C-alpha positions as CSV (number, residue, x, y, z in Angstrom):
1,M,0.0,0.0,0.0
2,P,1.5,3.4,-1.0
3,T,2.2,5.8,1.8
4,R,0.7,9.3,1.5
5,T,3.0,12.2,2.0
6,K,1.8,15.6,2.9
7,A,2.2,18.0,-0.1
8,A,4.8,20.7,0.3
9,A,3.5,24.2,0.7
10,P,3.9,26.2,-2.5
11,R,7.0,28.4,-2.6
12,L,5.7,31.9,-3.2
13,A,8.0,34.7,-4.2
14,T,7.5,38.4,-4.2
15,H,6.5,39.8,-7.6
16,L,8.3,43.1,-7.0
17,H,11.6,43.9,-8.5
18,P,14.3,43.8,-5.8
19,A,15.0,47.6,-6.1
20,H,11.2,48.4,-5.7
21,L,11.0,46.1,-2.7
22,D,14.0,47.8,-1.1
23,A,12.5,51.2,-1.8
24,L,9.2,50.2,-0.1
25,L,11.0,48.7,2.9
26,K,12.9,52.0,3.3
27,V,9.6,53.9,3.3
28,F,8.2,51.6,5.9
29,L,11.3,51.9,8.1
30,V,11.2,55.7,8.0
31,E,7.6,55.5,9.1
32,D,8.5,53.2,12.0
33,L,11.9,54.7,13.0
34,G,11.8,58.2,11.7
35,D,14.9,59.9,10.3
36,V,17.0,59.3,13.4
37,G,16.6,55.6,13.9
38,D,15.9,53.7,17.1
39,V,17.3,56.3,19.6
40,T,16.1,54.4,22.7
41,S,17.8,51.2,21.8
42,D,21.0,53.1,20.7
43,A,21.0,54.9,24.1
44,M,20.1,52.0,26.4
45,I,21.5,48.8,24.8
46,P,25.2,48.1,24.7
47,L,26.4,47.6,21.1
48,A,27.8,44.1,21.8
49,R,24.6,42.8,23.4
50,Q,23.4,39.7,21.6
51,A,19.9,38.2,21.7
52,T,17.5,35.6,20.3
53,A,13.9,36.5,19.4
54,V,11.2,34.1,18.5
55,V,8.4,35.3,16.3
56,R,5.2,33.5,17.2
57,A,1.7,33.6,15.7
58,R,-1.0,35.3,17.8
59,G,-3.7,33.5,15.9
60,A,-4.3,31.0,13.1
61,G,-3.5,32.0,9.5
62,T,-1.6,31.3,6.4
63,L,2.0,32.6,6.2
64,S,2.9,35.2,3.6
65,G,6.0,37.4,3.3
66,V,9.0,35.3,4.3
67,P,11.2,36.7,1.4
68,V,10.2,40.2,2.5
69,M,11.1,39.5,6.1
70,Q,14.5,38.1,5.0
71,R,15.2,41.1,2.8
72,L,14.1,43.6,5.6
73,I,16.6,42.0,8.0
74,A,19.3,41.9,5.4
75,L,18.9,45.6,4.7
76,V,18.6,46.9,8.3
77,A,20.5,44.4,10.4
78,P,22.7,42.2,8.2
79,K,24.4,40.7,11.3
80,V,21.1,39.3,12.5
81,R,20.6,35.7,11.4
82,V,17.0,34.7,10.5
83,R,15.7,31.1,10.5
84,A,12.2,30.8,9.0
85,A,10.4,27.9,10.6
86,M,7.8,28.0,7.9
87,R,7.4,28.8,4.2
88,D,5.0,31.1,2.5
89,G,1.7,29.4,2.0
90,Q,1.9,27.2,5.1
91,S,-1.0,27.3,7.6
92,F,-0.2,28.0,11.3
93,R,-2.0,28.1,14.6
94,A,-1.8,30.4,17.5
95,G,1.5,30.0,19.3
96,D,3.4,28.4,16.3
97,T,6.9,29.6,15.7
98,I,7.2,31.6,12.5
99,A,10.9,32.5,12.7
100,T,13.8,32.9,15.0
101,L,16.2,35.8,14.9
102,Q,19.7,35.8,16.5
103,G,22.3,38.5,16.6
104,P,22.8,42.0,17.9
105,L,19.8,43.1,20.0
106,R,19.9,46.6,18.6
107,G,19.4,45.1,15.1
108,I,16.6,42.9,16.2
109,L,14.8,45.8,17.8
110,K,15.3,48.0,14.7
111,V,13.4,45.5,12.5
112,E,10.8,44.4,15.1
113,R,8.0,46.8,14.4
114,T,8.3,46.8,10.6
115,L,8.6,43.0,10.7
116,L,5.5,42.4,12.7
117,N,3.5,44.8,10.6
């Protein structure tokens, strides 16, 4: 009897040209951080402080935007490593881990608001 395997979630890619995506992300970052950046983190958190952040779902849904998340982090905090736990198109439940970020705490906090939006 053949065994059934669960079909892989489709790999969805952004349809934006990379330069257009970068331009949009920069607009979003200016909206979230202003022209001066994350002054609180810069003032309060030592430059060498490392951290791990886990992005978890608050409710059920279907994931979209993994390539955008990866590009955002590469632009803003290139020393932060991102490990996506899911792919675009996958369903998730409340509490599921979407991604894990590791690296400089200042970098993680710089992308946090934009990433979660």
